[in-house]
C-alpha positions as CSV (number, residue, x, y, z in Angstrom):
1,A,8.9,11.2,14.3
2,R,5.7,12.6,12.7
3,Y,7.8,14.6,10.1
4,I,9.7,11.4,9.2
5,I,6.6,9.3,8.9
6,E,4.7,11.9,6.8
7,G,7.8,12.7,4.8
8,T,7.5,16.4,5.2
9,K,10.1,19.1,6.0
10,D,7.6,21.9,6.6
11,G,8.1,23.1,10.2
12,L,10.8,20.4,10.9
13,I,13.7,22.7,11.6
14,D,11.6,24.9,13.9
15,D,10.5,21.9,15.9
16,L,14.1,20.6,16.1
17,N,15.3,24.0,17.4
18,R,12.5,23.9,20.0
19,K,13.7,20.5,21.2
20,L,17.3,21.7,21.4
21,A,16.2,24.8,23.4
22,E,14.4,22.5,25.8
23,G,17.8,20.9,26.5
24,A,17.5,17.7,24.4
25,A,20.9,16.4,23.1
26,P,21.1,16.3,19.3
27,L,22.3,12.6,19.4
28,D,19.3,11.7,21.6
29,I,16.9,13.3,19.1
30,I,18.5,11.3,16.2
31,N,18.6,8.0,18.1
32,G,15.2,8.6,19.7
33,P,12.2,10.1,17.8
34,L,13.9,10.3,14.4
35,M,15.1,6.7,14.3
36,R,11.7,5.6,15.7
37,G,10.1,7.5,12.8
38,M,12.3,5.6,10.3
39,D,11.5,2.3,12.0
40,E,7.8,3.1,11.7
41,V,8.3,4.0,8.0
42,G,9.8,0.5,7.5
43,R,6.9,-1.2,9.3
44,L,4.3,0.8,7.2
45,F,6.1,-0.1,4.0
46,N,6.2,-3.8,4.8
47,N,2.5,-3.6,5.6
48,N,1.9,-2.1,2.1
49,E,0.7,1.2,3.7
50,L,3.6,3.3,2.2
51,I,5.0,3.2,-1.3
52,V,8.6,3.6,-2.5
53,A,8.1,7.3,-3.3
54,E,6.9,8.0,0.2
55,V,9.8,6.2,1.8
56,L,12.1,8.4,-0.2
57,Q,10.4,11.5,1.0
58,S,10.7,10.2,4.6
59,A,14.5,9.7,3.9
60,E,14.7,13.3,2.7
61,A,13.1,14.5,6.0
62,M,15.5,12.3,7.9
63,K,18.5,13.7,6.0
64,A,17.5,17.3,6.5
65,A,16.9,16.7,10.3
66,V,20.3,15.0,10.8
67,A,22.1,17.6,8.7
68,H,20.6,20.3,10.9
69,L,21.5,18.6,14.2
70,Q,25.0,17.7,13.2
71,Q,26.1,21.3,13.4
72,F,25.5,21.1,17.2
73,M,27.4,17.8,17.6
74,E,31.0,16.8,17.8
75,K,32.0,14.8,14.7
76,S,33.1,11.8,16.9
77,S,29.7,11.6,18.6
78,V,27.9,10.4,15.5
79,Q,28.3,6.7,15.3
80,A,26.9,4.6,12.5
81,R,24.8,1.5,13.2
82,G,27.1,-0.5,10.9
83,R,29.1,-0.2,7.7
84,F,27.8,-1.6,4.4
85,L,29.8,-2.1,1.2
86,L,27.6,-1.9,-1.9
87,A,28.2,-2.6,-5.6
88,T,26.6,-3.5,-8.9
89,V,28.5,-6.6,-10.2
90,K,31.0,-6.7,-13.0
91,G,29.5,-6.1,-16.5
92,D,26.2,-4.7,-15.2
93,V,25.4,-1.0,-15.6
94,H,22.1,-0.9,-13.7
95,D,22.3,1.2,-10.6
96,I,18.7,2.5,-9.9
97,G,18.1,-0.4,-7.4
98,K,21.5,-0.1,-5.8
99,N,21.1,3.6,-5.3
100,L,17.7,3.1,-3.6
101,V,19.4,0.7,-1.2
102,E,22.1,3.3,-0.4
103,I,19.5,6.0,0.3
104,I,17.4,3.7,2.6
105,F,20.4,2.3,4.5
106,A,22.2,5.7,4.9
107,N,19.1,7.3,6.3
108,N,18.6,4.5,8.8
109,G,21.9,5.1,10.4
110,Y,24.3,3.0,8.3
111,E,27.5,4.1,6.7
112,V,27.3,3.0,3.1
113,I,30.3,2.7,0.8
114,N,28.8,2.7,-2.7
115,L,31.4,1.4,-5.2
116,G,29.2,2.1,-8.2
117,I,28.5,-0.1,-11.3
118,K,30.5,-2.7,-13.2
119,V,32.5,-3.6,-10.1
120,P,34.9,-6.5,-10.6
121,P,35.5,-8.9,-7.6
122,E,39.1,-7.7,-7.1
123,E,37.9,-4.1,-6.5
124,L,35.3,-5.4,-4.0
125,I,38.1,-7.4,-2.2
126,R,40.3,-4.3,-2.1
127,A,37.5,-2.1,-0.7
128,F,36.6,-4.8,1.9
129,H,40.2,-4.7,3.3
130,E,40.2,-0.9,3.2
131,H,36.8,-0.2,4.8
132,K,36.2,-3.4,6.9
133,P,32.4,-3.4,6.4
134,D,30.0,-5.4,8.5
135,A,28.3,-6.8,5.4
136,I,28.5,-6.6,1.6
137,G,25.6,-6.0,-0.8
138,L,25.6,-7.0,-4.5
139,S,23.1,-5.8,-7.1
140,G,22.4,-6.8,-10.7
141,L,19.5,-6.8,-13.1
142,L,19.9,-9.5,-15.8
143,V,20.4,-13.3,-15.7
144,K,24.1,-12.8,-16.6
145,S,24.5,-10.7,-13.4
146,A,23.1,-13.5,-11.3
147,Q,25.8,-15.8,-12.7
148,Q,28.4,-13.1,-12.0
149,M,27.3,-13.1,-8.3
150,V,28.2,-16.8,-8.1
151,V,31.7,-16.0,-9.5
152,T,32.0,-13.0,-7.1
153,G,31.0,-15.2,-4.2
154,E,33.7,-17.7,-5.0
155,D,36.3,-14.9,-5.3
156,L,35.3,-13.4,-2.0
157,R,35.5,-16.8,-0.3
158,E,38.9,-17.5,-1.8
159,A,40.1,-14.1,-0.4
160,G,39.1,-15.2,3.1
161,I,36.1,-12.9,3.3
162,R,33.3,-14.2,5.6
163,V,31.0,-11.3,6.4
164,P,27.3,-11.6,5.5
165,L,26.5,-11.1,1.8
166,L,23.2,-9.6,0.8
167,V,22.1,-10.0,-2.9
168,G,19.3,-8.5,-4.9
169,G,18.1,-7.8,-8.4
170,A,15.3,-8.6,-10.9
171,A,16.8,-11.8,-12.2
172,L,17.5,-13.2,-8.7
173,S,15.3,-15.5,-6.6
174,E,15.5,-17.0,-3.1
175,K,16.1,-20.4,-4.8
176,F,19.0,-19.2,-6.9
177,T,20.6,-17.5,-3.9
178,V,20.3,-20.6,-1.7
179,T,21.3,-23.2,-4.4
180,K,24.0,-21.2,-6.3
181,I,25.3,-18.1,-4.6
182,A,25.4,-19.4,-1.0
183,P,27.3,-22.6,-1.8
184,A,29.8,-20.5,-3.8
185,Y,30.4,-18.1,-1.0
186,Q,30.1,-20.6,1.9
187,A,29.3,-17.9,4.4
188,P,26.0,-16.2,5.4
189,T,24.2,-15.2,2.2
190,F,20.8,-13.5,2.1
191,Y,18.3,-12.7,-0.7
192,A,16.7,-9.3,-0.4
193,K,13.7,-8.8,-2.7
194,D,13.8,-5.0,-2.2
195,A,15.7,-2.3,-0.3
196,M,13.4,-2.5,2.8
197,T,13.8,-6.2,3.1
198,G,17.6,-5.7,2.9
199,L,17.3,-3.1,5.7
200,Q,15.4,-5.6,7.9
201,I,18.1,-8.2,7.3
202,M,20.9,-5.7,8.1
203,N,19.1,-4.5,11.3
204,A,18.8,-8.2,12.4
205,L,22.5,-8.7,11.6
206,M,23.5,-5.7,13.7
207,D,21.4,-6.9,16.6
208,P,23.5,-9.3,18.7
209,A,20.3,-11.2,19.8
210,A,19.0,-11.8,16.3
211,R,22.4,-12.1,14.5
212,E,23.4,-15.5,15.8
213,T,20.1,-17.3,14.8
214,L,20.1,-15.6,11.4
215,T,23.7,-16.3,10.4
216,A,23.5,-19.9,11.8
217,R,20.6,-20.6,9.5
218,A,22.3,-19.0,6.5
219,V,25.6,-20.9,7.1
220,Q,23.7,-24.2,7.3
221,T,22.2,-23.5,3.9
222,A,25.5,-22.3,2.4
223,G,27.4,-25.3,3.8
224,G,25.0,-27.7,2.1
225,D,23.6,-29.2,5.3
226,A,20.1,-28.8,3.8
227,P,18.7,-32.0,2.3
228,A,20.4,-32.7,-1.0
229,Q,18.2,-32.3,-4.0
230,E,18.9,-34.4,-7.1
231,E,18.7,-32.2,-10.1
232,R,16.9,-33.8,-12.9
233,E,19.2,-34.1,-15.9
234,K,17.8,-32.2,-18.8
235,V,17.3,-34.3,-21.9
236,I,18.6,-32.4,-24.8
237,V,16.2,-32.7,-27.7
238,D,17.3,-31.6,-31.1
239,A,15.0,-28.8,-32.0
240,G,15.7,-29.0,-35.7
241,T,15.6,-26.1,-38.2
242,E,12.2,-26.5,-39.8
243,R,9.9,-23.4,-39.7
244,S,7.1,-23.9,-37.2
245,P,3.7,-24.5,-38.8
246,K,2.4,-21.8,-36.4
247,V,3.9,-19.3,-38.8
248,R,2.2,-18.7,-42.2
249,T,4.3,-18.4,-45.4
250,D,1.6,-17.2,-47.8
251,I,1.9,-13.6,-46.8
252,P,3.1,-10.9,-49.4
253,I,6.4,-9.3,-48.5
254,P,5.8,-5.6,-47.7
255,P,8.4,-3.4,-49.3
256,A,10.8,-1.6,-46.9
257,P,10.3,2.2,-47.1
258,Y,14.0,3.0,-47.2
259,L,17.3,1.1,-46.7
260,D,19.7,3.9,-45.4
261,R,20.8,4.2,-41.8
262,R,18.9,7.0,-39.9
263,V,20.3,8.8,-36.9
264,R,18.0,11.3,-35.2
265,T,17.5,13.3,-32.0
266,L,13.8,12.8,-31.2
267,A,13.1,16.4,-30.3
268,N,9.5,16.3,-29.0
269,L,10.0,15.1,-25.5
270,A,6.3,15.7,-24.5
271,E,5.3,13.4,-27.4
272,I,7.7,10.7,-26.3
273,W,6.5,11.0,-22.7
274,S,3.0,10.3,-23.9
275,Y,4.2,6.8,-24.7
276,I,5.4,6.1,-21.2
277,N,3.6,3.1,-19.6
278,P,2.2,4.5,-16.3
279,H,2.2,1.0,-14.7
280,M,6.0,0.8,-15.2
281,L,6.8,4.4,-14.0
282,Y,4.3,4.8,-11.2
283,G,3.9,1.2,-10.2
284,R,7.1,-0.7,-10.7
285,H,9.6,2.2,-10.0
286,L,7.7,4.4,-7.6
287,G,5.6,1.7,-5.9
288,F,2.1,2.9,-6.5
289,K,-0.4,0.1,-5.8
290,G,-3.3,-0.5,-8.2
291,N,-4.3,1.2,-11.5
292,F,-2.5,4.5,-11.4
293,E,-4.4,6.0,-14.4
294,Q,-7.8,5.1,-12.9
295,A,-6.8,6.4,-9.4
296,L,-5.6,9.7,-11.0
297,K,-8.9,10.0,-12.9
298,E,-10.8,9.5,-9.6
299,R,-8.6,12.2,-7.9
300,D,-7.2,9.7,-5.4
301,E,-5.1,11.8,-3.0
302,K,-1.9,9.6,-3.3
303,A,-2.1,9.4,-7.1
304,V,-2.6,13.2,-7.4
305,A,0.4,14.0,-5.1
306,L,2.6,11.5,-6.9
307,H,1.7,12.8,-10.3
308,H,2.5,16.3,-9.2
309,D,5.9,15.3,-7.8
310,V,6.7,13.4,-11.0
311,E,5.7,16.4,-13.2
312,E,8.1,18.6,-11.2
313,V,10.9,16.1,-11.9
314,K,9.9,16.1,-15.6
315,Q,10.3,19.9,-15.7
316,K,13.9,19.6,-14.4
317,A,14.6,16.6,-16.7
318,A,13.3,18.5,-19.8
319,R,16.3,21.0,-19.4
320,F,18.9,18.3,-20.2
321,M,17.3,15.1,-21.3
322,R,17.9,14.1,-25.0
323,V,16.3,11.2,-26.7
324,R,18.3,9.9,-29.6
325,G,17.9,6.9,-32.0
326,V,19.6,5.1,-34.8
327,W,17.7,2.6,-37.0
328,Q,17.9,0.8,-40.4
329,F,15.9,-1.6,-42.5
330,F,17.9,-4.6,-43.8
331,E,17.2,-7.2,-46.5
332,A,16.8,-10.5,-44.7
333,E,16.9,-14.2,-45.6
334,R,16.0,-17.1,-43.3
335,H,18.6,-19.9,-43.3
336,G,17.2,-22.5,-40.9
337,N,17.5,-21.0,-37.4
338,S,19.6,-18.1,-38.7
339,I,18.8,-14.7,-40.2
340,A,21.2,-13.3,-42.8
341,L,21.1,-9.5,-43.3
342,F,22.3,-8.0,-46.6
343,E,23.0,-4.7,-48.2
344,P,20.4,-4.0,-51.1
345,G,20.9,-6.7,-53.7
346,A,24.2,-8.1,-52.3
347,Q,25.0,-11.8,-52.3
348,A,27.3,-11.9,-49.3
349,P,25.6,-11.2,-46.0
350,L,26.6,-8.2,-43.8
351,H,25.9,-10.3,-40.7
352,I,24.2,-13.5,-39.6
353,F,22.2,-13.8,-36.4
354,T,21.7,-17.4,-35.2
355,F,18.8,-18.0,-32.7
356,E,17.7,-20.9,-30.5
357,R,14.5,-22.8,-31.3
358,Q,12.0,-24.1,-28.7
359,R,12.7,-27.8,-28.0
360,K,9.1,-28.9,-28.4
361,K,6.6,-29.9,-31.1
362,D,6.1,-27.1,-33.6
363,G,8.7,-25.0,-31.6
364,L,9.2,-21.4,-32.5
365,C,12.4,-19.6,-33.5
366,L,12.8,-15.9,-34.5
367,S,14.0,-16.9,-37.9
368,D,10.5,-18.3,-38.6
369,Y,9.2,-14.8,-39.0
370,V,11.3,-14.0,-42.0
371,L,9.6,-14.9,-45.3
372,D,11.4,-16.6,-48.1
373,P,12.2,-14.5,-51.2
374,D,9.2,-14.1,-53.6
375,A,9.0,-15.4,-57.2
376,S,10.9,-12.3,-58.4
377,G,13.7,-12.9,-55.9
378,R,12.7,-10.0,-53.7
379,R,13.8,-10.5,-50.1
380,D,12.0,-9.8,-46.9
381,H,13.2,-7.2,-44.4
382,I,13.7,-6.6,-40.7
383,A,14.6,-3.4,-38.9
384,L,17.1,-2.9,-36.1
385,F,17.2,0.1,-33.8
386,V,18.8,1.5,-30.7
387,V,17.3,4.4,-28.7
388,T,18.6,6.2,-25.6
389,A,17.5,8.8,-23.1
390,G,20.4,8.3,-20.6
391,E,22.8,11.1,-21.5
392,G,23.6,13.2,-18.3
393,V,21.0,11.3,-16.2
394,R,23.4,9.5,-13.8
395,E,25.2,12.8,-13.1
396,A,22.0,14.7,-12.5
397,S,20.6,11.9,-10.3
398,E,23.9,11.8,-8.3
399,E,23.8,15.5,-7.7
400,A,20.2,15.3,-6.4
401,K,21.1,12.4,-4.2
402,Q,24.1,14.2,-2.7
403,A,21.9,17.2,-2.0
404,G,19.4,15.0,-0.1
405,R,16.7,15.2,-2.9
406,F,16.2,11.5,-2.9
407,F,12.8,11.3,-4.6
408,E,14.2,13.4,-7.5
409,A,17.4,11.3,-7.7
410,H,15.4,8.0,-7.9
411,C,12.6,9.5,-10.2
412,L,15.2,10.9,-12.6
413,Q,16.7,7.5,-13.2
414,A,13.2,5.8,-13.4
415,L,12.0,8.5,-15.8
416,A,15.1,8.0,-18.1
417,I,14.6,4.2,-18.2
418,E,10.9,4.6,-19.0
419,T,11.6,7.4,-21.5
420,A,13.9,5.0,-23.4
421,E,11.1,2.4,-23.4
422,A,8.7,5.0,-24.6
423,A,11.0,6.1,-27.4
424,A,11.2,2.4,-28.4
425,E,7.4,2.3,-28.5
426,W,7.2,5.6,-30.4
427,L,9.8,4.5,-33.0
428,H,8.3,1.1,-33.5
429,R,4.9,2.8,-34.2
430,R,6.6,5.0,-36.8
431,L,8.3,2.0,-38.4
432,R,5.0,0.2,-38.8
433,E,3.5,3.3,-40.4
434,E,6.4,3.6,-42.8
435,W,6.3,-0.1,-43.6
436,G,2.7,0.3,-44.7
437,F,0.7,-1.1,-41.8
438,P,-0.2,1.8,-39.5
439,D,-2.0,1.2,-36.3
440,P,-5.8,1.6,-36.5
441,P,-6.9,5.1,-35.7
442,G,-8.7,4.0,-32.5
443,M,-5.7,2.1,-31.0
444,T,-5.1,3.1,-27.4
445,M,-1.8,3.3,-25.6
446,Q,-2.8,0.4,-23.4
447,Q,-3.3,-1.7,-26.6
448,R,0.2,-0.6,-27.7
449,F,1.7,-1.6,-24.3
450,T,0.2,-5.1,-24.8
451,S,1.5,-5.3,-28.4
452,R,-1.9,-5.4,-30.1
453,Y,-0.4,-4.3,-33.4
454,R,1.1,-6.2,-36.4
455,G,4.5,-7.6,-35.8
456,K,6.7,-7.5,-32.7
457,R,10.1,-6.2,-31.5
458,Y,12.5,-8.4,-29.6
459,S,15.5,-7.5,-27.5
460,F,18.6,-9.6,-26.7
461,G,18.7,-10.9,-23.2
462,Y,14.9,-11.7,-23.2
463,P,13.3,-15.1,-23.5
464,A,13.0,-15.4,-27.3
465,C,16.7,-14.4,-27.8
466,P,18.5,-14.7,-24.5
467,N,22.0,-14.5,-25.8
468,L,23.3,-11.0,-24.9
469,D,26.5,-11.6,-26.9
470,D,24.4,-11.1,-30.1
471,Q,24.2,-7.4,-29.2
472,Q,27.5,-7.2,-31.0
473,G,25.8,-7.7,-34.3
474,I,23.6,-4.7,-33.8
475,W,26.6,-2.6,-32.8
476,K,28.5,-3.7,-35.9
477,L,25.5,-2.8,-38.2
478,L,24.2,0.4,-36.6
479,R,27.2,1.9,-34.8
480,P,25.2,3.2,-31.9
481,E,28.3,4.8,-30.4
482,E,27.3,7.8,-32.6
483,I,24.2,8.4,-30.3
484,G,26.3,7.8,-27.1
485,V,25.5,4.1,-26.4
486,R,28.3,1.7,-25.7
487,L,28.4,-2.0,-24.8
488,T,30.0,-3.2,-21.6
489,E,32.2,-6.3,-21.5
490,G,29.0,-8.1,-20.3
491,M,27.2,-6.9,-23.5
492,M,24.9,-4.5,-21.6
493,M,24.1,-1.1,-22.9
494,E,25.6,2.0,-21.2
495,P,23.9,4.4,-20.4
496,E,21.3,2.2,-18.6
497,A,18.4,4.1,-20.1
498,S,18.8,2.6,-23.6
499,V,16.8,0.0,-25.6
500,S,17.9,-2.1,-28.6
501,A,15.6,-4.3,-30.7
502,L,15.0,-6.3,-33.8
503,V,11.7,-5.5,-35.5
504,F,9.7,-8.1,-37.5
505,H,6.5,-7.3,-39.5
506,H,5.0,-10.8,-39.6
507,P,1.4,-10.9,-38.3
508,D,2.0,-14.2,-36.6
509,C,4.8,-12.9,-34.4
510,A,4.4,-13.9,-30.8
511,Y,6.4,-13.5,-27.6
512,F,7.8,-16.9,-26.5
513,S,10.6,-18.4,-24.5
514,V,13.2,-20.7,-26.1
515,E,13.4,-22.5,-22.8
516,A,9.8,-23.7,-23.1
517,T,9.4,-27.5,-23.6
518,D,6.5,-29.9,-24.0
């Protein structure tokens, strides 16, 4: 159990052989000390005493131990705790969270059937009848994926499927699960905020004593026996098309540096990596608690070990990872809540983006940040870009996962996602320089991460421009297929480690949500 809790393989095989020589049965070792070790890992994680990276290292030790013991066992003697069917929903390409669930479940004794990404309901239904799982898990990142889970729940219900459904993802909440997905599925439905919570739920479902209470409570919620809540009807207020007075119009139009389309491989990976936000890589993806940079500076033991492990993964990634980008400046005119983009001097627009405006006094709209043509008729400009670092990452991560190198598998995907974000930060900084307003010499990376520069970049699917379908406009204008980035039918980018954005220069730019009301 100590090897599992500490996540180390040094001496593990020798100790296992010693146990076998003493007459211990391989299956008893797995179901005894090894599973007790994984249970303790779960307890420590839930108490915030272990982080995601350490849980993955424990899973690596578990995988190595089981693989060694299996050679001394008959195939039939290995019995899973349960069978779990797992998928990222239709239209969604994000699989880093789903793969983490697979690793955690598989190394806690479950048989996991991972159907992959962009899985339509009919494929889930087919797989259910083929594999007969004890529960189904659905994952998805964006708001659109949460809506897709409602549709998938309805389709599963209509197909007569009633096994427990576990759902998770960044855009989900307990409330959405209870009020939208559970009523659609009308069978036990559970929200798992992370992989370890999902494991706790699955363990309870497979425990006859706990299962009945858990499913009865979930069925009551799904069946609508909970007190009915009257939803307030939203009063639709006409937001109008007037520019918000929060945005100045007496600003000179800065000339665009060039108007041709640029396609580049951003060759200096070390420079791009210097733009990675450590809070996102080490905190959000790998679970480090607190200020990672400060902890590393103070030579905190956990921070130093995690930094060393990530640097090793970076060395492997550097052999195949390619960062590519495509971008272009366009002449732009504001037409109410729309922005029309033009070829130089053209009268007919190439494309028109239409945005929502906040339904409140002096409400903002992205079109407000485009200045009207000046006295000489010279138009304002915005820039569009797409960057990616995802080529070959899924394959490399899958290879590491199959080989039991779980930390590497997870870290590769996290590194690629944050490399794409870093490339967006790097390119945006370059565009500001070329546009004529470089960052002050003393600007720190932390100030860049909190957008303390002139202008802003906005991505579709986020609060200021939530309509993902508008991605099609960027694809029409920039043709990012040339750098290997495609749109799914749900308008998400594939590969996952990609970023698209509209870049505005206006000094009054702010991040806002179009949903905000007075």
